[in-house]
N, C-alpha and C positions, 0 to 999 in steps of 0.2 A: 504494500500500500504506500503510495506517495502521500505524505502528510498534507501536501498542498491541495489534495483533492477531497479531503474529508467532508467538506461542506457540499459537494456536488450532488449527492443523493437527495438531501433535504431541499436543496435549491431547485432541483428538478421536480420533485414530487409535491413539495409543499413550500413554495417560495415565500409565502406571506408569514409562515411560522416565525416567531420571534427568536432570534439567535442570541442577541445581546441587548441589554438595556444599559446605556451609558448616559448618565445624567437624565435629561428629559427626552432622550432619543431612543426609540425602539428600532432596532435594526433587524430586518428580516433575513432569512437565509439566502433569498435571491439577491438582496442588496449586498450582503456580505460576500457572496460568491463573485459578484461583479467587481467588488473592490479588490478581491484577491487576484482576479485576472488582470486588472489594471496595474496592480503592484508588480505582478510577475512580468508583464510586458514592459513596464517602466524600468524595472531593474535590469532587464535584458538589454533594453535600448541604451542604457548607460554603461554597458560594458561588462556587466556581471554574467558569469558563465557557470556551468556545472562545476562544483568544487570550490567556488568562491565563498568567502565568509564576509558578511556585511554587518557592520555595527548598527544596531537599532537602539536608539536612545529616546524613550518617551515613557509615559505612564501607561495605564490601562486604556489605551485609545484604539479607535478603529484603525488608525495608521499602523500602530505597532503590531496589532493582531493580524491585519491583512498582509503586512510586510513579512511576518514569520511564514505564513502560508504561501505567499507569493514567491518568496525566496526558495522555499522547498519545492515549489511547482516547477522551477527551472533547474532544479538540482543543486542549488546553492544552500547556504545555511545562515540564518539570522543569528547574530551574537547579541543576546539581550543584555543591556547594561543598565545599571541603576542610574536614573536621571539626576540623582542628588550628587553624583561624583564630580569632583573638580576636574579642571582641564588636565593636570598632570596624571590624575588617576585614570581618566578616560584614555589618555595617550598610552599609558602602560598596559591597559587591558587590550587596546587595539593591537599593540605590538605583540603582546602575549598570545593573542588568539590568531594572529596572522591575518588581520582583516584587510579587505580591499581598500583602495583610496576613496571609493564611493561609499557613502553612509546614508542612513535614514534617521531623521530626528523630528520631534515636534518643534514648532517655531521657537519655543522658549529655550531650546537646547542646541539649536543649529549652530549659532556662533561659537559656542564652547567646543562643539565637536570639530568645527573647522580649525580652531586654534589647537586642537589636539592632534591635527595632522591629516584630516580628511580633505581631499582636494575638492570634492563636491559633496554637499549634503542635500539630500532630497527630502522635501517636506510634504505635507498633505496636499499643498497646492500643486506640487509636481506630480504626485502619484495618484491622487484621488480627485483631481480637478476634472474639468470638462473637455480639455484639449485632447485631440486624437493622439493615440499612442499605437505604434505598430504592434501587431499581434506577436505574442511570444510563442516560440515552438515548445510543445510539451516534451519534457525529457522522458527517457526510458526510466523505469523503476530500477534503482540500484540500491539494494539493501545495505551495502557496506559504505555508502556515501553519507557524510554528515548532513543532517537535516535541521539541526538546531545546536547552538552553542550556549551553554549556561556557565555561570561562574560560581565557585565555592564561596562560602560566606565571608572569607577573608578576616575572621576574627583574630587570627594569629599571624597575619601577614597579607601580602598582596593576593587577591583572589586568583584562583587558578582556572584557566579555561577548560571546560569539560565538553568535548565534542560528542554528540549523540547521533548515531546513524539512523537512517530512515527505518531500517529493520528493527533496531532496538526500540525506537520510539513507537513504531506500529505495534510491536508485540506487547509493549507496556500498556498502550491504550486499549488494545483488544482484551488484555487480561483484567482490566478494571472497569470496562464500560461495554454496554451492549450496542450493537450497530443500530443505526436509524431505522425506525419502522413508521411508516406513514400513518398507520391506524393507532399508534400509541401517543397519548397526550404528553406533551413535554413536561418535564419536572423543572421547577424554578429553583435555581441555586444561587448562592451569593459568592462572588469572588472579591474578597476584601484584602487578600494578601497580595504583595506585588506580583505583577505579571512576569518580571524577570526572575522570580523565585521559582524553584522546581514545583512547589505546590500550586503556584498560580498558573504557570504555563502548561504543565501536564494536566492539571485539573480542568483548565479551560478547553484544551484540545479534546479531552475525554468527553466533556459536555457537548461539544460540537459534533463529535463522532456519533453520539447518541441522538442528536437532534433536540437537545434540551435547551433551556433558556438560562443564560447567565446574567445576573444583575451585577454590574461592575462598579465597585466603589474604589476609585483610583487611590484615594488616601483615606485610611481608616479614621473614622470619627464615630464614637459610640452613639451619640444622639442621632446622627444621620443613619447609622446602621439600623437602629431600632425602627426609624421611620421607613426605611426601605423594606425591611421585612414585613411590616404592616401593610404598606402600600401595594407591594407586588406579591404578597402572599408567598414569601420565600419558604421553601421546605427544607433545604439543606444548606450547610455552610461549613467552611474550614476556617478555623481560627488559631492564632497563636495564643498562648496563655495570657499574655498581657492584654490582648483584645477582650478575651472572655472576662477578665477581672474588671475592665473598664465598663463593659456592658452591664454586668450585674450590679456594679456600684453606681451607675448613672441614675440620677433622680427620676428620669423618665421610664426606667425599667418596669416598675410595678404598674404603671398606667398604660403601657403599650400592649396592644393585642398581638401576642406571639403564638396564637393557637395554630397557625399554619406550619410552624417550625416543627419538623419531625425528627431531624438528626443533626447533631453537631459533631464534627470530627476536629480534634485539636492535636497540635504537635508543633514541630520545628524548634521547640525549646522545652526544657523541663517544666512540667506543670506542678505547682505546689499541691500537695494532697488536700490541704484545707480549702483551696480554691475549687478543686473539682467537687468536693463534697458540698460546698455552698451552691455551686451551679446546679448540681443534681437536685438539691432541695428546692431551689428557686424555680427550676423548670422540670418538674417531675414527668411531664408528658414527652420530653425529648430524650431520644436515645443517644448516649454519648459514646464515642469511640476515640481512643488514643492511638496515634500512629507514630512510628519512629523510623527515621531513615535519613538520607542525605542526597545531595545532587548526584554523586557517583552511583547511587543505587536507584536513580530515577524515582526518588520518593520513598515511601514506606516499605520496610521489609519485615516489620512486626506490627501487630495491632492488639490492643486491649479491647475486646468486644463489649457491647453494651451489657450483656449478662454478667461479664466479669466485674463490671463496676459495682454490682450489688454485693460483692464480697469485700468487706472493709479492709482485708489484708492485701487486696490486689490493686487498690486505687492508686498506689504509688508506683505501679508497674507500667511499662509500655507494652505489656502483653507477651505473646509468644510469636515465633516466626511464622510468616505466611506460608501457605503451601508452596513447596518447591524451593524454599530458602533454607540453607544450612548456616548455622551460627555457632561459632566457637568463642569461648571466653578464655583468653590466654594471658600468661605472664608476658608483658611487653618486652622484658629484658631477655627472656629465654625462648619465647614462642611456644612454650608447653602449656597445655590446658590446665586450668586451675580447677579446684574442687567447687562444688555447689556452695553458694554463699560467700565466695571469695571474689573480691573485685579484680578485674582484669580488663584487657582491651578486647573489644568486640571485633571478630573477623567474620566476614560475610561472604558466602559463595552462592550466587544465584544467576539465573539467565538474564535477569534485569540489570545486572552490573554493567557498567560501561566499559569495564576492563575484564579480561578473562582471569579466572582463578580467584583465589582468596583476596578480598579487599580488606586491608588493614584500616579500619574506619577511623581510628584515633579517638573513639568514644570509649569511656570507661563504664563498666557495669558489672553487676553480679547476677547470677541466674540461680533460682531456687530449684528444689528437687523436682518440681512440676514443669520446669522449663520457662517460667515467667521471668522476664528480664527487668532489672531495676537499674536505671542509669545513675552514674556517679559523677558525670562531668566529662570534659575533654582531657585527653592525655596531656596536652600542652598546658592545661589549666591546673594540673596536679600540684598541690602544695607540699613542699618538702621541708618540714620543720625538724631540724636536727636529726635527719634520717628517717623520721616518721612520715610516710607518704599517704595522702588522702585527697579526695575530691572536695570541691567547695560546696556541692549541692547538699551533702548531709549536714554541714554547718548551717547553711541557709535554712534548711527545714527545721532545725532546732531553734534558730532565732525567730523564725516566723511564728512559732507557737507562743511567743511572749505577747501579751495583750497590747503592749505599747508599740509593737512593730507592725506597720502596714505593708511594707515591702522591704526586701533586703537583697544585696549581692555581696559575695565574698571573693577575695583574691589573696594570693600569697604576696607578701611585701618583703622585698630584699632586706636582709639583716646580716650584719657582719658576724654576729655570734652564732645564730641558729641557722643561717642560710636563708630562711624565710620565717616571717611571722604571719599570723592569721589576721587579715584586715577585713573589716566589714563596713559597708555603706548602708545606712538604714533610713527608711522613710517612717517617721514616727507619728503615732496618734496622740501621744502625750510625752513630756520629757522623760528620758531614761538615761541611765549612766552605763558605762562599760562594766562596772562591777555588778550592777543588777543583771545585765545580760549574761555575764559569765556565770553568775550564781544560778540563773534560770537554766542554763544549758548543762550544768554539771552532771545532772542525772540522766542526760540524754545522749551525750557524746563524751568520748575520752578526753582527759585533761589536756592533751597536747593539741586538740582540735578547737579549744576554746578561743574566742576572739580576743586579740591583743591590741588591735588598733581599731578605732571607731571614728567615723564621721557621720553626721546627720545631713541628709540631702532632701531636696524637695521632690526629686524624681530619680529613679534608677535609670542610668543611660542605656536604654535598650535600642537595638537597631530596628529597622522596619520589619525584620523577620523574627523579632522577639528575643534576640540573643544579646548577651552582654559581652562587650569587648573587655576581657579580663586584664589585658595589658594596660589599657587606658584607665580602667578602674583602679588597678594597683598604683598607678602613678598619681591618680586623684587622691587616694587614701594616704599615700606616702607624703604628699604635699600638705595635706590639711588635717591629718589625724592629730 
């Protein structure tokens, strides 16, 4: 399957069916397919050929989505980049991904992309306007040719380009979504995570493959999210934990009709147990599922199913591996498997990996006797205090249980004596001291994991994908504790 053709069936059989709702605009499958063809022709007319990689810098717009499909249609691959990146960061990503001199961007980002090295930047006026564009020749299907380029989160350095072939992307979509059926009513879902994130791009492509409707919220806002769910009778949504927290904390939450909402999938970052329990109590009619994965696995490779959420001992887990997925928990220093209950690095082997063989994920976790996986943070985030090594998440969970703590993030702080000390940034509901927090945590975690540096902040510095940059956090704590 050429990813660029996934809208063709719905566009032919039911062109008025709504594919996307972006702002006040409802875009039918026929209109979307026409936009994809125009983008394909426009990219080809500007010199892009099969095998090219083209930088695409915009939010969740018709331009960015049609460009992804249009590039794939001619055998090229769109490299989706975060529009919040600076000129030097965009330049580095373009070089890293081997992008062509021609790029695509929203009007607000075009000048920055040119400064980053693109010789020509195509905007909506160029690709989606009314001027005639020569027809683009349809390429042959080649499963081993890249159809999309995504980037790792970059929380420990420059994001890495991950090329995803047409075959890999097609297999992934077919594995999680049913093909379009003209007699099946579309399901309305919400895309409120960034389109350049694997959860946004793969989720949207899967929705289009099934002929469903995606309500696109380009930049998450809890009040607007609640309004969109009510207005469009949204049934499903994927959220990162920080989004979920802001939704249930919002003053409009209790007064908004959310009866249409049937399922919420959450992931991309660790979800505090207390938050998940609050959400389940606040929305008892919603089925919750936790997923765990990364860009290199094309999204989730484990899931905690809705029925698992009813077990209070499982809520802190990301579930068990999906069918066809092999997972090992290994000692990162030796590569040998560790026993159940011992923290190690997750290694994953599955057909949905973008590389062959075992992927060393860099994620730390432990697995219980029943195969449920409990994350402990990133390998690069490991705190080494005097030879005692542990992840920040278990310290965060202990601190969150204190009634004065609204939110928290933990990182290792460089120290001449111990190598690292445990630092914490907290959002508080009332004044609290470091001694109080240490006393509170004493019965929950080992003495060497107790926080030793503390700063109080208004907000935890989360990225758009709900992750904390621990290096920046450590520097912030070191400067202000």
